[in-house]
N, C-alpha and C positions, 0 to 999 in steps of 0.2 A: 427503620420500622419493619424491615423484612422479617417475616415469621411464617410458620405454617400452622394453620388453625382449623378447627372443625366448624361445621355450620352453627352449632350451639355457641361456640366461642365468638363467631362472627356476630351473632345476634347480640351477645353481651357487649362486645366492643362498640357496636353501633348505638346501643342503648345508652352507653356512657358518653356518646358524642365523639368517639374516636373514629375518624375517617381517614383512610389512606388515599393517596393520589393514584396508586397503582395496585391492581388486584390480578391475581392469576387463579381462576376457578378451574381446577384441573382434577380429573379423575374419570374412571370408566363408568361410574354410575350416573346415568342420565338424570334421574329424578333429583339426586343431590345437587347436581350442577344447576338444574332449573330452579330448585328451591333457594340456593345461594344467590343466584342472579335476581330472583324475585325479591329476596330480602334486601338486597342492596338497592334495587330500584325503589322499593317502598320507603326505605329509610332515607334515601337521598333526594327523592323527587316527590314523595308523598303518594297517597292513593291515586290521585288523578294525574297520571303520568303526562308530562308536558313534552309534546313533540319538538318544541323549540330547544329543549335542553337534554334531549336524548337522541343519540345517533347510533344506529345498529349497522354493523358491517360484517361481512363474511370473508374469512381469510383467503379464499380462492377467487374473490371478486373485489379486491381493494388494494390500493398501493399504500406503502408505508407513509408516503407524503400526505395522502388523504387523511390517514389516521392522525398524524401529527397536527395537520392543519385544523381538524375538528377539535382535537384535544386542547389546542391553544386558544380557541375562541372563548369569549366571555359569556357567562350565563345570562339568559334573558329573563328578567323579573324573577330571579331565583338565586339562591346562594351558590348552587353548584350545577355543573353539567355532568352528564353521564355519556361515556363513549364505550360501547360494547363491541368487542370483536369476537364473534363466534367462529368456530372451526379455525382457531388461531394456529393450529398445527398445519394448516394448508397455506399459510403465508410463505411465499417463496423466500429463499435465503436473502436475496438482494433487497426485498422489501423489508425484511426483518432488520437488515443493516441500516436502513433509512430511519428506523425508529430508535436506534441506539442512543443518539444524542439526546433525544427527548427523555429517555429513561434516567439520564444523569441530572436533568433539571426539569421535572414535570410541573405542569400548571397546578398550583395548589387548589384552585377552585374547580378542577375537573377530576373525576374519578374515571380512569381508563381500566376496563375490565377485559382481560384476555381469557376466553373460554375454550377449553379443549379437553378431549378425553386423555390426551397425552402430549407432552412437548418433547422434542428431541433435545436431550441433554448435551449433545455434542455441539449445538449451535451457540455462537457467541450471544445471540439474542436471549436464548433460554437461560444461559448462565448469568447474564446481566440482569434479567428480569427477576431471577431467583434471589439476587442480592438486594434488591430494592423493593420488591412487591410483597404484599400480604398474600400468601398462597392459601386458598381454601381447599382443603383436601376432600375430594369427592370420590375416593376409592370405594370399591364395593365393601359392604360391611363385613367385619369379622363375626364369628359365631356369637360372641358375647354382646355385640351391638345389635344384632338382628332382632332378637326377641323383644327387647325394650321398645325398639322403634315400631314393631308390628303392633304391640299392645297400645302404644300411644296413638297410632294412626287408626286403629279400630275404635278407640274412644272418640277420636275426631269425628267419625261418621255415626257415632252413637250405638255401637255394637260391642259385644264381648264374645270371645271365642274360647271354647274348651281346648285342652291340650291336644287332643286328636285333630281338631280342626286346624290348629296352628301348624302342626307337623305336615298335614296334607296340603295346606295352602303353600307352605314353603317348598315342598317337593314339586307340586304342580306348576309353580311359577318359576322354578329354577333359580330362586334367589333374586330375580329382577324386581326392584322396588316399584317400578311403574306397573308391572303386571300384578303385583300384590295389591297395590293401591286400587287398580281397576277392579279386581275381584272383591275387595272390601266395599267399594261403592255399590257393586251389584248385590252383595250380601245384605247391605243396609236397606236396599229396596225390597229384598226378598223375604227376610224374616220379620216376624211380628215384633213390635216394640217391647223391649224387656226380655225377649227370648234369647237364650244363649245360642250361639252358632255352633253347630256340630259338624263333625267330619262328613256326615251324610248331606248336610246342606251344601257344603263346599263341593262335594262330588256331584250332587244333583245339578247345581248351577253351572258347573263346568261341563257336565255331560258324563256319561258313564265310562267313557274312555277318551283318550286324546283325540281331539278333532270333533268332539260332540257337544261343545258348549253352545250357549245361546249366541255368543259372538260368532262361532262357526256357522250356526244356523242362519244368522243375519247375512253373512258373506255369501252363503250358498243361495239365499233368496236373491240377493243383489246380482249374483252371477247367473241367475236364471237356470241353475242346475237343479232341476226338479227331482231327479233321482237322489241326489245328495241331501236335499231338503227333507224328503220323506224318510231317508235312512236315519238322519240325525233325530228327527222327530220321533221315529219309532223307537230308537234307543232310549230316549228320555221317558216315553210312555211305558215301555216295557220295564223300566227301572222303577216304576210306580210314581213318577212325577205327575202332579195334578195338572190338568189342562189349563186351569186358570193361572197357575204359577208360571207355566211356560209362556202363556200369552202376556202376562204382566211383565215378565223379564224382557220379552221381545219388544213390547211397546216402550219400555224404559230405554232400551238400546236405540230405538228409532228416535225417541225424543232427544236423546243426547246428540245423535247425529244431526238432527235439525238445528240444534243450538250451535254446533260447530260450524255448520254452513252459514248460519246467521252472523256469527262472529266474523267469518271471512268476508261475507258480503259487505260488512261495515268497515272493511279495510284491514282487518287483522291477518296476520300470517298463519299458515297452518300450524306451525310449531307453537305460536303464541296461543292459538285457539286450543290446542291440545293441553297446554299447561293450565289455561283458564278453566277448562272443564275436567282436568285431571284425567286425561286420556293418554294412552301410549302414543307418542307422536309418530311412531312407525306404523301405526294402524290407521291413522286418520286418512292418509292418501288413498289407501285401499277402499275405505268407505266412500270417499268422495267420488272416486272414479266409477262406482257402481250404482249410485243412487241419485236420481234426478229429484227435483222438488216435487214434480207431479207424482212420482212414485211414492215419496214419503207421505204426502198429503192423503193419497188414496189408501195407503197402508194404515195410517193412523185412523182414518174413517172406518176401515174394515175391522181394526182392532176394537174400536168402540162397539161396533155392531156385534162382534163375536163375544165380547165381554158381557153384553146384555143377554145374549142368547145362552151363554154358559151359566150365568147366574140364575137365569130363569129355569134352568134345568138342574139346580142344586150343585152346580160346579162340576158335574160329571160329564154330561153330554148336552148338546143343544136341545132346548125345549122344542117339542113338536106341536 
């Protein structure tokens, strides 16, 4: 059953009821890996993921014997079990060797998913896995793939972009799908319903130059860097950005952060919370380290007060 498929092909296979006992979700694009893993979890376990039937390991913190033991267990009140090994490229060679016998005779009622940005093709484990597993290709998009994905993801959040906005968004995000998705989420909260997103909207929301976005403003506030906060704010105001829009974007960013913290308080991992809220996982930790619950609550209260004052003054300056 070994093959290499795309995320779209994975969805089609699962819809037909075709499930493999072994998967390798491999590629340098973080978002594609997370999407593929999410698709597998939903298809095999349903929307309400069962802790009894899903085990998550990390390659640098698990033995091959543990992986095999979990994969060999019988599902509890379900048809299948799911065993996920993230950072599979961090598995030591000796632990990889311990998994080799299992690859030859996997448990048909368990799907073992090895996730990594890249696997060492010189290892016996990688070679053996490639011969028996379904590999989901999560390589960065080629030029011909990028535009259709962007348009589809823009539709997902209910916006449409003109050509100039598309080009600027791609350039500003460096081709990172997680970065693009985060910007699309912000744009959806920024523009009016039915309004086409322009290059000006993209530039305004990110800031007039690198390091001047609302995200950067939020980090500067969290870091108590008053000088940088004022500098970023000044850049946006000098570029003609309306105070109400800056405030709205900032409040939106704070609400997202509160939701992330709430997910983690309920036992979720930072990475899982990032995927749930469609945030870049590499940005979540920086947020969490700089914002306390008390700070967030006070900030949201101040945002409400400022919003009322700005609206009382026709959106230009606080009413006197």
